[in-house]
C-alpha positions as CSV (number, residue, x, y, z in Angstrom):
1,M,39.0,7.5,9.2
2,F,35.4,6.8,10.3
3,A,31.9,8.2,9.9
4,K,28.4,7.0,10.8
5,V,25.2,8.1,9.1
6,Y,21.7,6.7,9.5
7,A,19.5,5.0,7.0
8,A,16.4,2.8,7.3
9,A,14.9,-0.4,5.8
10,V,11.6,-2.2,5.7
11,L,10.8,-5.5,7.4
12,G,7.3,-6.7,6.3
13,I,5.5,-3.3,6.1
14,D,7.3,-1.7,9.1
15,G,10.5,0.4,9.0
16,Y,13.5,0.1,11.2
17,L,16.6,2.2,11.8
18,V,19.9,1.1,10.2
19,E,23.3,2.5,11.1
20,V,25.6,2.9,8.1
21,E,29.2,2.9,9.3
22,A,32.0,3.9,6.9
23,H,35.6,3.1,7.6
24,L,38.6,4.1,5.4
25,D,41.9,2.3,6.0
26,R,45.3,2.1,4.4
27,G,45.9,-0.6,1.9
28,L,45.0,-1.5,-1.7
29,P,41.8,0.2,-2.9
30,A,38.8,-2.0,-2.1
31,F,35.2,-1.7,-1.3
32,A,33.5,-4.2,1.1
33,T,29.9,-4.2,2.4
34,V,29.0,-6.2,5.5
35,G,25.9,-6.6,7.6
36,L,24.0,-9.3,5.7
37,P,23.5,-7.3,2.4
38,D,21.5,-8.8,-0.4
39,G,22.5,-8.7,-4.1
40,A,21.2,-5.1,-4.7
41,V,23.1,-3.8,-1.7
42,K,26.3,-5.5,-2.7
43,E,26.0,-3.9,-6.2
44,S,25.7,-0.5,-4.5
45,K,29.5,-0.1,-4.5
46,E,29.5,0.3,-8.3
47,R,26.7,2.9,-8.3
48,V,28.3,4.8,-5.3
49,N,31.7,4.8,-7.0
50,A,30.4,6.2,-10.3
51,A,28.0,8.7,-8.6
52,I,30.7,10.2,-6.3
53,K,33.1,10.8,-9.3
54,N,30.4,12.1,-11.6
55,S,29.2,14.5,-8.9
56,G,32.5,16.3,-8.7
57,F,33.9,14.5,-5.6
58,F,36.8,12.1,-5.5
59,M,36.6,8.4,-4.4
60,P,39.3,7.8,-1.7
61,G,42.0,5.4,-2.9
62,K,41.8,3.4,0.3
63,R,40.3,0.2,1.7
64,I,36.6,1.1,2.3
65,T,34.4,-1.0,4.6
66,I,30.7,-0.3,5.0
67,N,28.9,-1.9,7.9
68,L,25.1,-2.0,8.0
69,A,23.9,-2.5,11.6
70,P,22.0,-4.4,13.0
71,A,24.1,-7.1,11.3
72,D,21.7,-10.0,12.0
73,I,18.9,-8.7,9.7
74,R,19.2,-9.1,6.0
75,K,19.3,-5.7,4.2
76,E,17.4,-5.5,0.9
77,G,17.0,-2.9,-1.8
78,S,18.8,0.0,-3.2
79,A,17.9,2.7,-0.6
80,F,21.3,2.4,1.0
81,D,23.1,4.0,-2.0
82,L,22.8,7.6,-0.8
83,P,23.7,7.0,2.9
84,M,26.7,4.9,1.8
85,A,27.9,7.7,-0.5
86,I,27.4,10.3,2.3
87,G,29.2,8.1,4.8
88,I,32.2,7.9,2.5
89,L,32.3,11.6,1.8
90,C,32.0,12.3,5.6
91,A,34.8,9.8,6.4
92,S,37.1,11.4,3.8
93,K,36.3,14.9,5.1
94,Q,34.7,16.1,1.8
95,I,31.5,17.1,3.7
96,R,31.6,19.7,6.4
97,T,29.2,18.7,9.1
98,D,29.3,18.5,12.9
99,S,27.0,15.4,13.4
100,M,24.6,13.3,11.5
101,E,22.6,12.5,14.6
102,G,18.8,12.7,14.1
103,T,19.0,12.5,10.3
104,V,18.0,9.6,8.2
105,I,19.2,9.5,4.6
106,L,17.6,7.3,1.8
107,G,17.9,7.1,-1.9
108,E,19.0,5.0,-4.9
109,L,21.8,6.6,-6.9
110,A,22.1,6.7,-10.7
111,L,25.6,6.6,-12.2
112,D,25.5,10.4,-12.8
113,G,24.6,11.1,-9.2
114,Q,20.8,11.6,-9.7
115,L,18.4,10.1,-7.2
116,R,15.8,7.5,-8.0
117,P,12.7,6.7,-5.8
118,I,12.7,3.9,-3.2
119,R,10.1,1.5,-1.9
120,G,8.5,1.8,1.5
121,G,9.0,5.5,2.1
122,L,5.8,6.0,4.2
123,S,6.6,2.9,6.3
124,I,10.0,4.2,7.0
125,A,8.8,7.7,7.8
126,V,6.2,6.4,10.3
127,A,8.8,4.3,12.1
128,M,11.3,7.1,12.1
129,G,8.8,9.5,13.6
130,Q,8.0,7.0,16.4
131,A,11.8,6.5,17.0
132,G,12.3,10.3,17.5
133,I,14.2,11.0,14.3
134,K,14.0,14.7,13.4
135,R,15.0,14.9,9.7
136,L,14.7,12.8,6.6
137,I,16.5,13.3,3.3
138,V,14.8,11.4,0.5
139,P,14.5,11.5,-3.3
140,K,12.0,14.1,-4.6
141,A,9.6,11.4,-5.8
142,N,9.2,10.1,-2.2
143,A,8.9,13.5,-0.6
144,Q,5.1,13.7,-0.5
145,E,4.4,10.3,1.0
146,T,7.1,10.7,3.7
147,A,5.9,14.2,4.6
148,M,2.6,12.7,5.7
149,V,4.1,12.1,9.1
150,N,3.8,14.9,11.6
151,G,6.9,16.1,13.5
152,L,9.3,14.9,10.8
153,S,11.2,17.4,8.6
154,V,11.5,15.9,5.1
155,Y,14.0,17.3,2.7
156,A,13.7,16.4,-1.0
157,A,16.8,16.0,-3.1
158,D,17.2,15.4,-6.8
159,S,20.9,14.3,-6.7
160,L,23.8,13.5,-4.5
161,I,25.0,17.2,-4.9
162,E,21.7,18.5,-3.5
163,A,21.8,16.1,-0.6
164,V,25.3,17.3,0.3
165,E,24.2,20.9,0.1
166,I,21.3,20.3,2.4
167,I,23.6,18.7,5.0
168,E,26.3,21.4,4.7
169,S,23.8,24.2,5.0
170,G,22.8,22.9,8.4
171,Y,19.3,21.9,7.1
172,K,18.4,25.5,6.3
173,A,16.5,24.4,3.2
174,T,12.7,24.5,3.3
175,P,11.3,21.1,4.3
176,M,8.4,19.5,2.4
177,K,5.1,20.4,3.8
178,V,1.9,18.5,3.1
179,D,-1.6,19.3,4.3
180,M,-2.7,15.8,5.3
181,K,-6.5,16.6,5.4
182,D,-6.3,18.3,2.0
183,V,-4.5,15.4,0.4
184,F,-6.9,12.9,2.0
185,T,-9.9,14.8,0.7
186,Q,-8.5,15.1,-2.9
187,S,-7.6,11.4,-3.0
188,C,-11.1,10.2,-2.0
189,M,-12.5,10.4,-5.5
190,Y,-13.6,7.3,-7.5
191,G,-13.6,7.4,-11.3
192,V,-16.6,5.1,-11.7
193,D,-20.2,5.2,-10.5
194,F,-23.1,2.8,-10.1
195,L,-25.2,5.3,-12.1
196,D,-23.4,3.9,-15.2
197,V,-24.9,0.5,-14.8
198,K,-28.2,-0.1,-16.7
199,G,-30.7,-2.6,-15.3
200,Q,-29.6,-5.2,-12.7
201,A,-31.5,-3.5,-9.9
202,H,-31.6,-6.7,-7.7
203,V,-27.8,-7.2,-8.1
204,K,-27.2,-3.6,-7.1
205,R,-29.3,-4.2,-4.0
206,A,-27.4,-7.4,-3.2
207,L,-24.1,-5.5,-3.5
208,E,-25.5,-2.7,-1.2
209,V,-26.3,-5.3,1.4
210,A,-22.8,-6.8,1.0
211,A,-21.2,-3.3,1.4
212,A,-23.3,-2.6,4.5
213,G,-22.4,-5.8,6.3
214,S,-18.9,-6.5,4.8
215,H,-20.3,-9.7,3.4
216,N,-18.3,-11.7,0.8
217,V,-20.2,-12.0,-2.5
218,L,-20.3,-14.5,-5.4
219,M,-22.0,-13.4,-8.6
220,I,-23.2,-16.1,-11.0
221,G,-24.2,-15.1,-14.5
222,P,-23.6,-15.7,-18.3
223,P,-20.9,-13.8,-20.2
224,G,-21.7,-10.2,-20.9
225,S,-24.2,-9.8,-18.1
226,G,-22.2,-7.0,-16.4
227,K,-20.5,-8.9,-13.6
228,T,-17.1,-7.2,-14.1
229,M,-18.7,-3.8,-14.6
230,L,-20.6,-4.1,-11.3
231,A,-17.5,-5.4,-9.5
232,K,-15.4,-2.4,-10.5
233,R,-18.0,0.0,-9.1
234,F,-18.5,-1.9,-5.9
235,P,-15.7,0.0,-3.9
236,S,-17.5,3.3,-4.6
237,I,-20.4,2.3,-2.4
238,L,-18.3,1.1,0.5
239,P,-17.8,3.5,3.5
240,D,-15.0,5.9,2.9
241,L,-11.5,5.0,4.2
242,T,-10.6,6.6,7.5
243,L,-7.3,8.4,7.7
244,D,-5.7,5.5,9.7
245,E,-6.9,3.0,7.2
246,A,-5.6,5.1,4.3
247,L,-2.1,5.3,5.9
248,E,-2.0,1.5,6.5
249,T,-3.1,0.9,2.9
250,T,-0.5,3.3,1.5
251,K,2.2,1.6,3.5
252,I,1.5,-1.7,1.8
253,H,1.4,-0.2,-1.7
254,S,4.6,1.8,-1.0
255,V,6.5,-1.3,0.2
256,S,5.3,-3.1,-2.9
257,G,6.5,-0.3,-5.2
258,L,3.0,0.3,-6.5
259,L,2.6,3.9,-5.2
260,E,2.6,6.3,-8.1
261,A,5.3,9.0,-8.2
262,D,4.3,12.2,-6.2
263,T,1.3,10.4,-4.7
264,A,1.1,11.0,-1.0
265,L,-1.8,8.8,0.0
266,V,-4.1,6.0,-1.2
267,G,-7.5,7.6,-0.4
268,T,-9.9,5.2,-2.1
269,R,-10.7,1.5,-1.3
270,P,-8.2,-0.7,-3.2
271,F,-9.6,-2.9,-5.9
272,R,-7.4,-5.8,-6.9
273,S,-8.3,-8.2,-9.8
274,P,-5.6,-10.9,-10.3
275,H,-5.8,-13.2,-13.3
276,H,-6.9,-16.8,-12.7
277,T,-3.4,-18.0,-13.6
278,I,-1.9,-16.4,-10.4
279,S,0.2,-18.6,-8.1
280,D,-0.5,-19.1,-4.4
281,A,2.6,-17.0,-3.6
282,G,1.3,-14.2,-5.8
283,L,-2.1,-14.3,-4.1
284,I,-1.2,-14.4,-0.4
285,G,2.4,-13.2,-0.6
286,G,5.8,-14.8,-0.3
287,G,8.7,-15.5,-2.7
288,H,12.4,-15.8,-2.1
289,V,12.3,-12.1,-1.0
290,P,8.9,-12.0,0.7
291,R,6.5,-9.4,-0.7
292,P,2.8,-8.7,0.0
293,G,0.4,-10.6,-2.2
294,E,-2.9,-9.6,-3.7
295,V,-4.8,-10.3,-0.5
296,S,-2.6,-7.7,1.3
297,L,-2.8,-5.2,-1.6
298,A,-6.6,-5.4,-1.2
299,H,-6.3,-4.6,2.5
300,H,-9.3,-2.4,3.5
301,G,-10.6,-2.9,0.0
302,V,-12.0,-5.4,-2.5
303,L,-10.4,-8.6,-4.0
304,F,-12.2,-9.5,-7.2
305,L,-11.7,-13.0,-8.5
306,D,-13.3,-13.3,-12.0
307,E,-13.9,-16.8,-13.4
308,L,-13.6,-18.2,-9.9
309,P,-13.7,-22.0,-10.9
310,E,-10.7,-21.4,-13.3
311,F,-8.4,-20.6,-10.4
312,R,-6.2,-23.5,-9.3
313,K,-7.7,-25.3,-6.3
314,N,-4.6,-24.9,-4.1
315,V,-4.6,-21.2,-4.8
316,L,-8.2,-20.8,-3.6
317,E,-7.6,-23.0,-0.5
318,V,-4.7,-20.9,0.8
319,M,-7.0,-17.9,0.8
320,R,-9.1,-19.4,3.6
321,Q,-6.8,-18.5,6.4
322,P,-6.5,-14.8,5.6
323,M,-10.2,-14.6,5.0
324,E,-10.7,-15.9,8.5
325,D,-7.9,-14.0,10.4
326,G,-7.5,-10.8,8.4
327,K,-3.8,-11.3,8.1
328,V,-1.2,-13.4,6.4
329,T,1.9,-14.9,8.1
330,I,4.8,-16.0,5.9
331,S,7.3,-18.1,7.6
332,R,10.8,-18.7,6.4
333,A,13.9,-20.3,8.0
334,A,15.4,-16.9,8.8
335,M,12.3,-14.9,9.6
336,S,8.5,-14.7,9.9
337,L,6.6,-11.8,8.4
338,T,3.0,-10.8,8.9
339,Y,1.0,-8.8,6.4
340,P,-2.5,-7.4,7.0
341,A,-5.2,-8.8,4.7
342,Q,-8.6,-7.6,5.8
343,F,-10.4,-7.5,2.5
344,L,-13.9,-8.1,1.1
345,L,-14.0,-11.0,-1.4
346,L,-16.1,-10.3,-4.6
347,A,-16.1,-13.3,-7.0
348,A,-17.8,-14.0,-10.3
349,M,-18.4,-17.2,-12.3
350,N,-20.4,-18.6,-15.1
351,P,-23.4,-20.9,-14.1
352,C,-21.9,-23.7,-16.2
353,P,-18.9,-24.5,-18.4
354,C,-20.5,-23.0,-21.5
355,G,-21.9,-20.1,-19.6
356,Y,-25.5,-20.2,-20.7
357,F,-27.3,-22.4,-18.2
358,T,-29.5,-19.6,-16.9
359,D,-29.7,-17.6,-20.1
360,P,-33.1,-17.9,-21.8
361,S,-31.8,-16.5,-25.1
362,H,-29.0,-19.1,-25.5
363,E,-29.2,-22.9,-25.4
364,C,-26.9,-24.5,-22.8
365,S,-24.9,-27.5,-24.1
366,C,-23.8,-28.8,-20.6
367,T,-25.1,-31.9,-18.9
368,L,-26.1,-32.0,-15.2
369,M,-22.9,-33.9,-14.5
370,H,-20.8,-31.2,-16.2
371,I,-22.4,-28.5,-14.3
372,Q,-21.9,-30.3,-11.0
373,K,-18.3,-31.0,-11.7
374,Y,-17.7,-27.3,-12.7
375,R,-19.3,-26.0,-9.5
376,A,-17.4,-28.6,-7.4
377,K,-14.2,-26.8,-8.2
378,I,-15.2,-24.3,-5.5
379,S,-14.8,-26.2,-2.2
380,G,-17.4,-26.2,0.6
381,P,-15.1,-24.5,3.1
382,L,-14.5,-21.6,0.7
383,L,-18.3,-21.3,0.0
384,D,-18.8,-21.3,3.8
385,R,-17.0,-17.9,3.9
386,I,-19.2,-16.4,1.1
387,D,-22.5,-15.0,2.6
388,I,-24.2,-13.8,-0.6
389,H,-24.7,-15.7,-3.9
390,V,-26.5,-13.6,-6.4
391,E,-27.6,-14.5,-9.9
392,V,-26.8,-11.9,-12.6
393,P,-29.0,-12.4,-15.7
394,A,-28.3,-11.1,-19.1
395,V,-29.3,-7.5,-19.6
396,S,-32.4,-7.1,-21.8
397,Y,-32.5,-4.8,-24.8
398,S,-35.1,-2.5,-23.1
399,D,-32.7,-1.9,-20.2
400,L,-29.8,-1.3,-22.6
401,A,-31.7,1.1,-24.8
402,G,-33.6,2.9,-22.0
403,K,-32.6,5.9,-20.1
404,I,-30.3,5.6,-17.1
405,D,-32.6,5.5,-14.1
406,G,-30.3,4.0,-11.5
407,E,-29.0,5.4,-8.3
408,A,-25.6,7.2,-7.8
409,S,-22.9,5.6,-5.7
410,E,-22.9,8.6,-3.3
411,S,-26.5,8.0,-2.2
412,I,-26.0,4.3,-1.8
413,R,-22.8,4.9,0.2
414,K,-24.7,7.1,2.7
415,R,-27.0,4.1,3.5
416,T,-24.2,1.7,3.8
417,L,-22.4,4.1,6.1
418,S,-25.5,4.5,8.3
419,A,-25.8,0.7,8.6
420,R,-22.1,0.3,9.4
421,Q,-22.4,2.9,12.2
422,R,-25.2,0.8,13.8
423,Q,-22.9,-2.2,13.7
424,T,-20.0,-0.3,15.2
425,R,-22.2,0.6,18.1
426,R,-23.5,-3.0,18.4
427,F,-20.0,-4.5,18.5
428,A,-18.3,-1.8,20.6
429,G,-15.6,-3.3,22.8
430,K,-14.9,-6.2,20.4
431,P,-11.7,-5.2,18.5
432,N,-11.9,-7.9,15.8
433,M,-15.6,-7.4,15.1
434,H,-16.7,-4.4,13.0
435,A,-19.5,-5.7,10.8
436,N,-22.2,-8.3,10.8
437,A,-20.2,-10.6,8.5
438,H,-17.6,-11.1,11.4
439,M,-20.2,-12.5,13.8
440,A,-19.5,-16.0,15.2
441,S,-22.2,-18.4,16.5
442,R,-22.4,-16.7,19.9
443,E,-23.0,-13.3,18.4
444,I,-25.6,-14.7,15.9
445,R,-27.6,-16.2,18.7
446,K,-27.5,-12.8,20.6
447,H,-28.1,-10.3,17.8
448,C,-30.1,-12.3,15.2
449,I,-33.2,-13.3,17.2
450,I,-36.2,-13.8,14.9
451,D,-40.0,-14.0,15.6
452,S,-42.3,-16.9,14.7
453,P,-43.3,-15.7,11.2
454,A,-39.7,-15.3,10.3
455,Q,-38.9,-18.8,11.8
456,N,-41.7,-20.4,9.8
457,L,-40.4,-18.8,6.6
458,L,-36.9,-19.9,7.2
459,Q,-38.0,-23.5,7.9
460,T,-40.1,-23.6,4.8
461,A,-37.2,-22.3,2.7
462,I,-34.7,-24.9,4.0
463,T,-37.2,-27.7,3.5
464,R,-38.7,-26.8,0.0
465,L,-35.7,-25.2,-1.7
466,G,-33.2,-27.8,-0.4
467,L,-31.0,-25.2,1.3
468,S,-27.9,-26.7,3.0
469,A,-27.2,-26.4,6.7
470,R,-24.4,-24.0,6.0
471,A,-26.9,-21.5,4.6
472,Y,-28.7,-21.1,8.0
473,D,-26.2,-18.9,9.7
474,R,-25.4,-17.0,6.5
475,I,-29.1,-16.1,6.0
476,L,-29.4,-14.8,9.6
477,K,-26.3,-12.6,9.2
478,V,-27.4,-11.2,5.9
479,A,-30.9,-10.6,7.3
480,R,-29.4,-8.7,10.2
481,T,-27.6,-6.4,7.7
482,I,-30.9,-5.9,5.7
483,A,-32.6,-4.9,9.0
484,D,-29.8,-2.5,9.7
485,L,-30.3,-0.9,6.3
486,A,-34.0,-0.5,7.1
487,A,-33.0,1.0,10.6
488,S,-34.9,-1.9,12.2
489,E,-33.8,-3.3,15.6
490,S,-35.8,-6.5,14.9
491,I,-35.3,-9.0,12.1
492,L,-38.6,-9.3,10.3
493,A,-40.0,-12.0,7.9
494,E,-39.4,-9.7,5.0
495,H,-35.7,-9.4,5.9
496,I,-35.4,-13.2,6.1
497,G,-37.2,-13.5,2.7
498,E,-34.7,-11.2,1.0
499,A,-31.7,-12.9,2.6
500,I,-33.0,-16.3,1.3
501,Q,-32.8,-15.0,-2.2
502,Y,-29.0,-14.6,-1.8
503,R,-28.2,-18.3,-1.4
504,S,-28.7,-19.5,-5.0
505,L,-25.8,-22.0,-4.9
506,D,-27.3,-23.8,-1.9
507,R,-30.4,-24.7,-3.7
508,N,-30.9,-28.1,-5.2
509,L,-29.4,-28.1,-8.7
510,E,-31.8,-30.8,-9.9
511,Q,-34.7,-28.5,-9.3
512,K,-33.3,-25.9,-11.6
513,Y,-32.0,-28.1,-14.3
């Protein structure tokens, strides 16, 4: 006796179709799973056995062989429980159905036959829609995210019994319906606002410039100056996610198992803040079973690294490639996976080991050598990829006790969106260039032409302030963004002057000590 049903699995962040073949033969009762199953798939036989019996069906006393095709790709996870159970019930004639063609079944089984959610539901739904699959049976907790794909009928089931009823009824049950635009609108709400931050007007301005040009930022300030508070509110001034960006971000979170139950879409910019003890595999992804790292979970959002010098040097260095390419490639002997990682880096650090080098109200106990050694933990190549360095001073009592007179995130976001639209028009036809921060040397020479007053100011700054050579291109790119915020086609001396302020780490440390 033989039956074939269809399931799906995830490779990287993309889904692919899996054929689940069930064969019942004479012989001593046995249950074998083939097709490169991992440990979780091999354990499915125990869950399937108990779930079938506890749902009122009988487990055939035969030699059962389950084949997962294609057999040359390793199958991972527990999503094959339900299709394996359905395949056995079909092969033993306990389910009345003409054909399982065009139907994909997914779900993890509890021992009592209830269904538990799976990872990668949206990735699978997108792939199945592209493959021409018509129907999808999933656990109820995954119904909303999978129903985001147009042209795919999604049936939600709470248990093995419900899944069988849906199949035997000829799919007459009402499929899950989701209004994609309505869900997207409701999910685009941030719980924080720049209006909550007192003082720090120049830091807010620097973050506005960073958001407008997609520039990486490093904030330097003493403990308690508000660096983390500002960082958490930074995504709220970035341009809103587009629907395509939201779908891609949701796929990554779904594959990682971080999508909350009954959540259909990630509609806000991700904000990831890993601890400084994180490993390189945790940051960029990998492991024995490859999973997306923090840089991929921050895709289309913000990666916040607090206490930057406390991160291990090898961890920071592996981040250079995804910052440059916008993706992470993880190579193993059996496979090579690529995860998207187009994020904006927002980092924070103290000015010295004790933290009070620039704080007038606290005495710094660090020597010049200690400060230099502390800052040297951040390599030059990594600093080369950070356009804006901004000092965050301690907040004064008058600012803390005064009334909130800041600007709301919504009004700042309107300006950043307008500046981004100018850049989109400027870089039209260049698929890997969407903002000023992505400009290479050729684009800088073309789009960052400055007049004589601006040239004189830049030459004076480099000479007198001891700015490094790496600061030159960074200043021009940031000045281009400042000009875009001012709706100016030309880069003026005032734009160069503001951009120079955002290169504090390039200044000669002996002059400040």
